[in-house]
N, C-alpha and C positions, 0 to 999 in steps of 0.2 A: 394805749388796751383797743381791742379793734375792735370792730361793730357788724353793722348788718352790711352789705357795697361792698363786702373788707375796706371800708370808712377809717382811720384811724384816724382818732381825738388827744387831745393831748392838750389837761390846763395844764397851764402861766399863770402863774404872779411875779406878780412885774421887778413890781422891791426884794424878792427875796434874790430877782435877778439880773440887779442891777450892774453890778458890779465883773458880770461874765461879758468882755465886750463881743467874745469871738459867737460864743454863742446867740445873744443877739443878735451878732451880725451872720449869719448864720440865718434863725429867720428874716432879716429882710433878702434875703438873699432867693430867699424859699418865698416872700412872696414877691418880690422878683419878678424871675419869673415863673409863677403863677402855676407856683406847685401848690402854697395854699393859701387861702381868702379869710379874709380876712375881715367877721363883720362889722360894720361901723352904724350903727343906729343912724348918726349926727355930727354932723363935721361944725364948727365952733371955732368962730374967730375966740381966740382969745381972754381977749377983754368983757368975752361974756362966758366965762368961768361959769357964777354961781347959776347961771341960769344948767352951764349943761350939770349940778351937781343936784340941781329940780329933777332935772331930767330921769340921771341913774338916782336918784332915791323915787320920781314916782315908779305906781305899780304896771307892768306894761313893754317894755325896754323893751326890745329881741339886736340886743349886739354891743356898742357899745360908744360914746359918744369919747369926739379924737377932737383935742383940741391943734386950734397953726395958730402958729408962731410969723 
C-alpha cells in the first residue's frame, strides 16, 4: 500500500512466512542495504523472554521487541 510521500508499507505476519526462505532472505537483504528499517523498541537477551512478553502486552510500545540468541 502506498501512503503519503510515496512511503510504501507492507504488513508481514512472520509465522505465515516461516517456510518462505527466499522471501525472508530478501527482507534480510533489504534491511542490510538500509532500504527498509524495522522499528525496534527494545533488544533483550533470550533469557529475558518473559520481560519481552510483558513489554508487548503493555500499552504504548512503539516497535518490536527483539530477542538475541
